[in-house]
C-alpha positions as CSV (number, residue, x, y, z in Angstrom):
1,M,88.9,97.6,121.0
2,K,92.4,96.6,121.6
3,I,93.0,93.2,123.3
4,D,96.1,93.1,125.4
5,G,98.5,90.2,125.1
6,K,101.4,88.9,123.1
7,P,100.6,89.6,120.3
8,A,98.1,92.3,121.0
9,G,94.9,92.0,119.0
10,Y,91.8,94.0,118.1
11,L,88.1,93.0,118.5
12,A,85.0,94.5,116.8
13,Y,81.6,93.3,115.8
14,C,80.6,93.3,112.2
15,S,78.2,96.1,111.2
16,N,76.5,93.8,108.7
17,I,74.1,93.4,111.6
18,H,72.5,96.7,110.6
19,P,70.4,97.3,107.5
20,G,71.5,99.9,105.0
21,E,72.8,99.9,101.4
22,T,73.6,103.6,100.8
23,L,76.2,105.5,102.6
24,D,73.7,107.7,104.4
25,E,71.7,104.6,105.6
26,T,74.8,102.9,106.8
27,W,76.2,106.0,108.5
28,N,72.9,106.6,110.3
29,Q,72.9,103.1,111.7
30,L,76.5,103.5,112.9
31,R,75.6,106.8,114.6
32,V,72.8,105.1,116.5
33,H,74.8,102.0,117.7
34,L,78.5,102.6,117.8
35,P,78.7,105.5,120.4
36,A,76.2,103.7,122.6
37,L,78.2,100.4,122.5
38,K,81.5,102.3,123.1
39,A,79.9,103.9,126.2
40,R,79.0,100.5,127.6
41,L,82.2,98.6,126.6
42,S,85.1,100.9,126.1
43,P,84.2,104.3,127.6
44,Q,87.8,105.4,128.2
45,A,89.6,103.8,125.3
46,P,89.1,103.9,121.5
47,F,86.6,101.4,120.1
48,G,87.2,99.3,117.0
49,V,84.8,99.0,114.2
50,G,84.2,96.1,111.8
51,L,82.7,98.0,108.9
52,R,80.4,96.6,106.3
53,L,79.8,98.7,103.2
54,S,77.7,97.6,100.2
55,A,79.1,98.3,96.7
56,T,76.9,101.4,96.6
57,A,78.1,102.7,99.9
58,A,81.7,101.9,99.1
59,R,81.5,103.8,95.9
60,E,80.0,106.8,97.6
61,L,82.6,106.8,100.3
62,T,85.5,106.9,97.8
63,E,84.6,110.6,97.2
64,S,87.3,112.5,99.0
65,S,85.0,114.9,100.8
66,R,82.7,112.2,102.2
67,L,85.7,110.0,103.2
68,R,87.2,113.0,105.0
69,A,83.9,113.7,106.8
70,F,83.5,110.0,107.8
71,R,87.1,109.8,109.1
72,E,86.6,113.0,111.1
73,W,83.4,111.5,112.6
74,L,85.2,108.4,113.6
75,V,87.9,110.4,115.4
76,S,85.4,112.6,117.1
77,E,83.6,109.6,118.5
78,G,86.8,107.7,119.6
79,L,86.2,105.0,116.9
80,Y,88.6,103.4,114.4
81,V,88.2,100.9,111.6
82,F,90.7,98.0,111.4
83,T,88.6,95.5,109.5
84,M,85.9,95.5,106.8
85,N,83.4,93.0,105.5
86,G,83.6,92.9,101.7
87,F,81.6,89.7,101.2
88,P,78.0,90.8,100.6
89,Y,78.0,93.1,97.5
90,G,74.3,94.2,97.6
91,A,71.2,94.1,99.8
92,F,71.7,92.0,102.9
93,H,68.6,92.7,104.9
94,G,64.8,92.6,104.4
95,T,64.9,90.8,101.1
96,R,65.7,87.3,99.8
97,V,69.5,87.0,99.8
98,K,70.1,83.2,99.7
99,E,72.7,82.3,97.0
100,A,72.7,85.9,95.7
101,V,75.2,86.7,98.4
102,Y,77.9,85.1,96.3
103,A,77.2,87.3,93.3
104,P,79.0,88.9,91.6
105,D,81.7,86.3,92.1
106,W,85.5,86.5,91.7
107,R,85.2,85.8,87.9
108,T,83.7,89.3,87.4
109,D,84.9,92.8,87.0
110,E,82.2,94.0,89.4
111,R,83.6,92.0,92.3
112,V,87.1,93.5,91.6
113,A,85.8,97.0,91.3
114,Y,83.9,96.7,94.6
115,T,86.9,95.4,96.4
116,R,89.1,98.1,94.9
117,D,86.7,100.7,96.3
118,L,86.9,99.1,99.7
119,M,90.7,99.3,99.5
120,T,90.5,103.0,98.6
121,V,88.3,103.7,101.6
122,F,90.6,101.7,103.9
123,S,93.7,103.6,102.6
124,G,91.9,106.8,103.7
125,L,90.9,105.5,107.2
126,L,94.0,103.5,108.4
127,P,96.7,105.4,110.2
128,E,100.1,105.4,108.5
129,G,101.8,102.0,109.2
130,G,98.4,100.4,110.1
131,E,97.1,97.0,109.2
132,G,93.7,96.5,107.6
133,S,91.8,93.3,106.8
134,V,89.0,92.9,104.3
135,S,87.0,89.6,104.3
136,T,85.6,88.5,101.0
137,S,83.6,85.8,99.1
138,P,85.2,82.3,98.8
139,L,85.4,82.8,95.0
140,S,82.0,81.5,93.9
141,Y,79.1,79.1,94.6
142,K,79.8,75.5,93.6
143,F,76.4,74.9,92.1
144,W,77.0,77.7,89.5
145,I,80.1,76.1,88.0
146,P,80.2,72.4,86.9
147,E,83.1,70.2,88.0
148,G,85.8,69.6,85.4
149,P,87.3,72.0,82.9
150,E,84.8,74.8,83.6
151,R,85.6,74.8,87.3
152,E,89.3,74.6,86.7
153,A,89.1,77.6,84.4
154,A,87.1,79.5,87.1
155,F,89.9,78.9,89.6
156,G,92.4,80.4,87.2
157,Q,90.2,83.4,86.5
158,C,89.8,84.1,90.2
159,A,93.5,83.6,90.9
160,R,94.5,86.2,88.3
161,R,92.1,88.8,89.6
162,L,93.2,88.2,93.2
163,A,96.9,88.5,92.2
164,A,96.2,91.8,90.4
165,L,94.7,93.2,93.6
166,A,97.5,91.8,95.6
167,R,99.9,93.9,93.5
168,E,97.8,97.0,94.1
169,M,97.8,96.4,97.8
170,A,101.6,96.0,97.7
171,E,101.9,99.3,96.0
172,V,99.8,101.0,98.7
173,E,102.0,99.5,101.4
174,E,105.2,100.6,99.6
175,R,103.8,104.2,99.2
176,T,102.1,104.7,102.6
177,G,103.2,101.9,105.0
178,R,99.5,100.7,105.2
179,W,99.3,96.9,105.1
180,L,96.1,95.7,103.5
181,H,95.2,92.1,103.1
182,L,92.2,90.5,101.4
183,D,90.9,87.5,103.3
184,L,89.0,84.8,101.5
185,E,86.2,83.3,103.7
186,P,85.5,79.6,103.2
187,E,81.9,78.7,103.5
188,P,79.7,75.6,102.9
189,D,78.9,74.9,99.3
190,C,81.4,77.4,97.9
191,L,84.4,76.8,95.8
192,L,86.4,77.2,99.0
193,E,84.6,75.2,101.5
194,T,87.0,73.3,103.7
195,S,90.6,73.8,104.9
196,V,91.7,71.1,102.4
197,E,90.1,72.9,99.4
198,T,91.5,76.2,100.6
199,A,95.0,74.9,100.9
200,A,94.7,73.3,97.4
201,F,93.7,76.6,95.9
202,F,96.4,78.7,97.5
203,N,99.1,76.2,96.6
204,G,97.7,75.5,93.2
205,P,95.8,78.0,91.1
206,L,96.6,81.1,93.2
207,R,100.3,80.4,93.3
208,E,100.6,79.1,89.7
209,A,98.1,81.1,87.7
210,G,98.3,84.1,89.9
211,G,102.1,84.1,90.0
212,L,102.4,83.6,86.3
213,Y,100.0,86.5,85.7
214,L,102.2,88.9,87.7
215,E,105.3,87.5,86.1
216,N,103.9,88.1,82.6
217,E,102.0,91.3,83.1
218,Y,104.4,93.1,85.4
219,G,107.8,91.5,84.9
220,M,108.0,90.2,88.5
221,T,110.2,87.2,89.4
222,R,108.1,84.2,90.5
223,E,109.6,84.4,94.0
224,R,108.5,88.1,94.3
225,A,105.0,87.3,92.9
226,E,104.5,84.5,95.4
227,T,105.7,86.5,98.3
228,L,103.4,89.4,97.4
229,I,100.4,87.1,97.0
230,R,101.0,85.4,100.3
231,R,101.2,88.7,102.2
232,H,98.1,90.3,100.7
233,I,95.8,87.3,100.1
234,Q,95.0,85.5,103.2
235,V,92.1,83.6,104.9
236,C,89.2,84.8,107.1
237,Y,88.6,81.9,109.5
238,D,84.9,81.9,110.3
239,T,84.4,79.6,113.3
240,C,80.8,78.9,112.3
241,H,81.6,77.8,108.8
242,F,84.4,75.4,109.7
243,A,82.2,74.0,112.5
244,V,79.4,73.2,110.0
245,E,82.0,71.2,108.0
246,F,82.8,69.2,111.2
247,E,86.4,70.4,111.0
248,D,88.3,70.4,114.3
249,P,89.4,74.1,114.6
250,V,93.0,73.3,115.7
251,A,93.5,70.8,112.9
252,A,92.0,73.2,110.4
253,L,94.2,76.0,111.5
254,D,97.2,73.7,111.5
255,R,96.5,72.7,107.9
256,L,96.1,76.3,106.7
257,C,99.3,77.4,108.4
258,A,101.3,74.3,107.1
259,A,100.2,75.5,103.6
260,G,101.8,78.9,104.3
261,I,98.4,80.7,104.4
262,G,98.0,83.7,106.7
263,I,95.0,84.0,108.9
264,G,94.1,87.6,108.2
265,K,91.0,87.7,110.4
266,V,88.9,85.4,112.7
267,Q,85.2,85.8,112.6
268,I,83.6,84.7,115.9
269,S,80.3,83.0,115.2
270,A,78.4,79.9,116.3
271,A,76.4,77.4,114.1
272,L,73.2,75.7,115.1
273,R,73.6,72.1,116.1
274,L,71.1,69.2,116.4
275,L,72.2,65.9,118.1
276,F,70.0,62.9,117.2
277,S,69.5,60.2,119.9
278,G,67.7,57.7,117.7
279,E,64.6,58.1,119.9
280,P,61.1,59.4,119.0
281,A,62.0,62.7,120.8
282,D,64.2,63.5,117.8
283,D,61.0,64.4,115.9
284,D,60.4,67.2,118.4
285,Q,63.9,68.5,117.9
286,V,63.5,68.6,114.2
287,R,60.2,70.5,114.5
288,R,62.0,73.1,116.6
289,L,64.3,73.7,113.7
290,E,61.3,74.7,111.5
291,A,61.4,78.1,113.2
292,F,64.9,78.7,111.8
293,A,63.9,77.8,108.2
294,E,63.5,81.4,107.2
295,S,63.5,82.9,103.7
296,T,66.3,85.5,103.8
297,Y,69.6,83.6,104.1
298,L,70.9,80.2,103.0
299,H,71.2,77.8,105.9
300,Q,73.3,74.9,104.6
301,V,73.1,71.7,106.6
302,V,75.8,69.1,106.9
303,E,74.8,65.7,108.4
304,R,77.2,63.2,109.9
305,N,76.0,59.7,110.4
306,A,77.1,57.2,113.1
307,D,79.6,55.7,110.7
308,G,81.1,59.0,109.9
309,R,79.5,59.4,106.4
310,I,78.6,63.0,105.4
311,R,75.5,64.2,103.6
312,R,74.9,67.8,102.6
313,Y,71.7,69.8,102.0
314,R,71.8,73.1,100.2
315,D,69.3,74.7,102.7
316,L,67.5,73.9,105.9
317,P,64.1,73.3,104.3
318,Q,65.5,70.6,102.1
319,A,67.0,68.9,105.2
320,L,63.7,69.1,107.0
321,E,61.9,67.5,104.1
322,A,64.4,64.7,103.5
323,P,63.6,61.1,104.8
324,R,65.6,60.2,107.9
325,D,66.8,56.9,109.3
326,K,67.0,56.1,113.0
327,R,70.7,55.9,113.4
328,P,72.2,58.5,115.8
329,R,73.8,61.3,114.0
330,E,74.3,65.1,114.0
331,W,73.2,68.0,112.0
332,R,75.2,71.3,111.8
333,I,73.3,74.2,110.3
334,H,74.8,77.4,108.9
335,F,72.6,79.6,111.0
336,H,74.6,82.1,113.0
337,V,73.2,82.0,116.6
338,P,74.2,84.2,119.5
339,V,77.6,83.1,120.9
340,F,76.6,83.8,124.5
341,A,74.0,81.0,124.5
342,A,74.8,77.3,124.4
343,E,71.3,75.9,124.1
344,F,68.1,76.9,122.2
345,G,65.1,75.0,123.5
346,G,66.8,71.6,123.1
347,L,69.0,72.6,120.2
348,H,72.6,73.4,120.7
349,S,75.4,75.5,119.2
350,T,79.0,75.0,118.1
351,R,80.4,77.6,120.4
352,E,82.9,75.2,121.9
353,D,84.7,75.5,118.6
354,I,85.1,79.2,119.2
355,R,86.9,78.5,122.5
356,D,89.3,76.1,120.8
357,A,89.9,78.4,117.8
358,L,90.5,81.5,119.9
359,E,92.9,79.6,122.2
360,A,94.9,78.4,119.2
361,V,94.9,81.8,117.4
362,R,95.9,83.7,120.5
363,S,98.5,81.3,121.9
364,R,100.2,81.0,118.5
365,G,99.8,84.6,117.4
366,L,98.1,83.6,114.2
367,S,95.9,86.7,113.8
368,R,95.5,90.1,115.3
369,H,92.0,90.8,114.0
370,L,88.9,89.3,115.7
371,E,85.3,90.1,114.6
372,I,82.0,89.0,116.2
373,E,79.7,88.2,113.3
374,T,76.2,87.2,114.3
375,Y,74.1,88.9,111.6
376,T,70.8,87.0,112.0
377,W,69.1,89.0,114.8
378,D,66.3,90.1,112.5
379,V,65.4,86.5,111.5
380,L,65.9,84.6,114.8
381,P,62.8,83.0,116.2
382,A,60.8,85.5,118.3
383,E,61.6,83.9,121.6
384,L,65.4,84.4,121.0
385,K,65.2,88.0,120.0
386,G,66.1,90.8,122.5
387,D,67.2,94.4,122.5
388,L,69.9,94.6,119.9
389,L,72.3,96.7,121.9
390,D,71.9,94.4,124.9
391,S,72.5,91.4,122.7
392,I,75.6,92.8,121.0
393,E,77.0,93.8,124.5
394,R,76.4,90.2,125.7
395,E,78.3,88.8,122.8
396,Y,81.2,91.1,123.5
397,R,81.3,90.2,127.2
398,W,81.2,86.5,126.5
399,T,84.0,86.8,123.9
400,L,86.1,88.9,126.2
401,E,85.7,86.3,128.9
402,M,86.9,83.7,126.5
403,L,89.9,85.9,125.8
404,G,90.6,86.5,129.5
405,V,90.4,90.3,129.3
406,A,88.1,92.9,130.7
407,A,86.0,95.3,128.6
408,G,87.6,98.7,128.1
409,S,91.2,97.5,128.6
410,G,94.0,98.7,126.3
411,D,94.2,101.5,123.7
412,A,94.0,101.6,120.0
């Protein structure tokens, strides 16, 4: 839905909530949920969609007849797609995902081909002159690539592939007026994890290796190459991921903007949070976390001690098994919890970071694309589960309240 203001923005929820890997499975889920949500939230105005397509579904939707039928269905239902999630390549529900969500990574032809399919779909869905954002993996998983020469080489490989896609997106814009940008989504334990690492990649390998690639392969000037890369390769700011890293959202956004990086999309999500008091009651809090240590997704944990030292765990079970001292500290867990709730039986969330990030993004006009991304409804502890449509509606209404607008306001 359109969010009024200066600048105007667009809000959707990410359909990675719904299971489905083929186009038919995905479309069936959208038929069930999107018209019902539109009736509740935007009955008189067009309703925006944050579309997630697997590699299989994206390839199927590049077929012109299916793309035309899908576009006609969207129009008939008063729906429009302005953002897509191109992060998870394959299965994302009902199976062990964990670190496989980062594969194939940006060193591979498979990741490029998948993303190119998404761009083809988007070119067929966006109106002429429209803007479309596609969030994507933060290059790769750190534990797959040793530090040193191998990691430096990986940064260069990724940069050249991203630059090549930036050139293709620029050609689409020149030909059709449709502005597409690919938005790298920093995440704990990935090659792009923090705002510092992200800025270093954009101003290092992406500018140098990516720019040199376009210069050598397509005869561009370095200035033209860098301008094109900056316009079409941006960042997806996920409020959960940066909160897990203990990054102040305003400071992180300032750092990215100072590095000349565009904020293509903001994903609205909250991380799970445990505050240690140093008292025996801490053990009860830790035991409550056991219900969140599920087997589908990675739930990285970042611990901050009283002296400010940081310790990291690859997944929640490892943190729960590690010996603990008695000094007060905090854990932040990469488990997307409902944004409308501040407390979960003594555990808390980082939703205050959402408030601060949205205020900075909206007041400074940093991004027009906002997407609610709580995808963990299937794996939440039983006492936190509710009717899915009701839960999504509650997330919208809380977010709209934070934005100071009413449901159903504005037009597409």
